[in-house]
C-alpha positions as a printed NumPy array, in Angstrom:
array([[ -31.405,  -92.712,    6.264],
       [ -28.278,  -93.782,    8.241],
       [ -26.399,  -90.612,    7.235],
       [ -29.225,  -88.226,    7.856],
       [ -29.727,  -89.791,   11.54 ],
       [ -26.054,  -89.663,   11.797],
       [ -25.943,  -85.895,   11.061],
       [ -29.177,  -85.172,   13.345],
       [ -27.219,  -87.092,   16.356],
       [ -23.984,  -84.815,   15.618],
       [ -26.103,  -81.448,   15.501],
       [ -27.677,  -82.733,   18.551],
       [ -24.349,  -82.729,   20.04 ],
       [ -23.433,  -79.628,   19.14 ],
       [ -26.676,  -77.96 ,   20.205],
       [ -26.064,  -79.439,   23.925],
       [ -22.465,  -78.332,   23.851],
       [ -23.438,  -74.787,   23.025],
       [ -26.117,  -75.014,   25.892],
       [ -23.532,  -75.831,   28.862],
       [ -20.371,  -74.933,   27.238],
       [ -17.529,  -77.526,   25.729],
       [ -15.546,  -78.231,   28.851],
       [ -18.585,  -79.07 ,   31.106],
       [ -20.166,  -81.236,   27.857],
       [ -16.807,  -83.375,   27.828],
       [ -16.803,  -83.593,   31.6  ],
       [ -20.154,  -85.008,   32.209],
       [ -19.783,  -87.117,   28.937],
       [ -16.619,  -88.96 ,   29.82 ],
       [ -17.668,  -88.987,   33.489],
       [ -16.932,  -92.343,   35.167],
       [ -20.533,  -93.693,   34.526],
       [ -21.023,  -92.403,   31.083],
       [ -17.621,  -93.054,   29.623],
       [ -18.177,  -96.118,   27.648],
       [ -21.58 ,  -95.703,   26.307],
       [ -20.155,  -92.097,   25.293],
       [ -17.436,  -93.758,   23.581],
       [ -19.673,  -96.725,   21.942],
       [ -21.669,  -93.831,   20.687],
       [ -19.22 ,  -91.247,   19.137],
       [ -17.644,  -94.83 ,   17.599],
       [ -21.026,  -95.629,   16.304],
       [ -21.397,  -92.362,   14.69 ],
       [ -17.943,  -92.414,   12.754],
       [ -18.753,  -95.968,   11.973],
       [ -22.251,  -95.393,   10.243],
       [ -20.849,  -92.511,    8.184],
       [ -17.677,  -95.108,    7.111],
       [ -20.381,  -97.871,    6.342],
       [ -22.564,  -95.405,    4.261],
       [ -19.746,  -93.693,    2.497],
       [ -16.809,  -95.791,    2.336],
       [ -18.188,  -99.436,    2.403],
       [ -21.486,  -98.723,    0.843],
       [ -23.168, -101.455,    3.056],
       [ -26.825, -101.095,    3.755],
       [ -26.894, -103.703,    6.308],
       [ -23.635, -102.188,    8.322],
       [ -25.416,  -98.69 ,    8.381],
       [ -28.678, -100.156,    9.938],
       [ -26.417, -102.058,   12.337],
       [ -24.524,  -98.999,   13.295],
       [ -27.604,  -96.865,   13.765],
       [ -29.058,  -99.49 ,   16.182],
       [ -26.034,  -99.467,   17.922],
       [ -26.265,  -95.43 ,   17.848],
       [ -29.753,  -95.367,   19.202],
       [ -28.994,  -97.897,   21.713],
       [ -26.031,  -96.146,   23.167],
       [ -27.857,  -92.729,   23.089],
       [ -30.597,  -93.925,   25.262],
       [ -28.203,  -95.82 ,   27.689],
       [ -26.245,  -92.338,   27.837],
       [ -29.813,  -90.559,   28.718],
       [ -30.639,  -92.956,   31.249],
       [ -27.79 ,  -92.148,   33.183],
       [ -29.129,  -88.789,   33.611],
       [ -32.047,  -90.261,   35.329],
       [ -31.527,  -91.33 ,   38.917],
       [ -32.195,  -94.813,   39.189],
       [ -32.529,  -95.194,   35.426],
       [ -30.204,  -97.569,   34.132],
       [ -31.077,  -99.82 ,   37.198],
       [ -34.795,  -99.863,   36.647],
       [ -34.196, -100.603,   32.68 ],
       [ -31.808, -103.671,   33.736],
       [ -34.253, -105.015,   36.349],
       [ -36.962, -104.742,   33.703],
       [ -34.869, -106.596,   31.16 ],
       [ -33.775, -109.369,   33.568],
       [ -37.79 , -109.817,   34.749],
       [ -38.77 , -109.864,   30.792],
       [ -35.932, -112.466,   30.007],
       [ -37.211, -114.359,   33.144],
       [ -40.591, -114.634,   31.803],
       [ -39.507, -115.643,   28.432],
       [ -37.531, -118.319,   29.732],
       [ -40.553, -119.491,   31.886],
       [ -42.737, -119.978,   29.018],
       [ -40.33 , -122.289,   27.473],
       [ -39.631, -124.358,   30.222],
       [ -43.183, -124.219,   31.668]])
């Protein structure tokens, strides 16, 4: 599963590169507000393949897939005006609700 997910993500990156061009893709991907999640995303792609083929560790593959998905979602939210701040606010609200249930 992890290998196919990673290969699909690599193909998705290649397809967007074909649409906007490699230099524009690199400029936007490594822009100041996206550089960290782009680096985490690319590292998780490599680590997933390494965990699958080199280490043969299913647990590590699943962990890397979760990181891949999270980094990709965070990257996509950076293109939506207010996307990241909305998700951050919602997460803080949910955490506050959960902690209130424990205390109340």
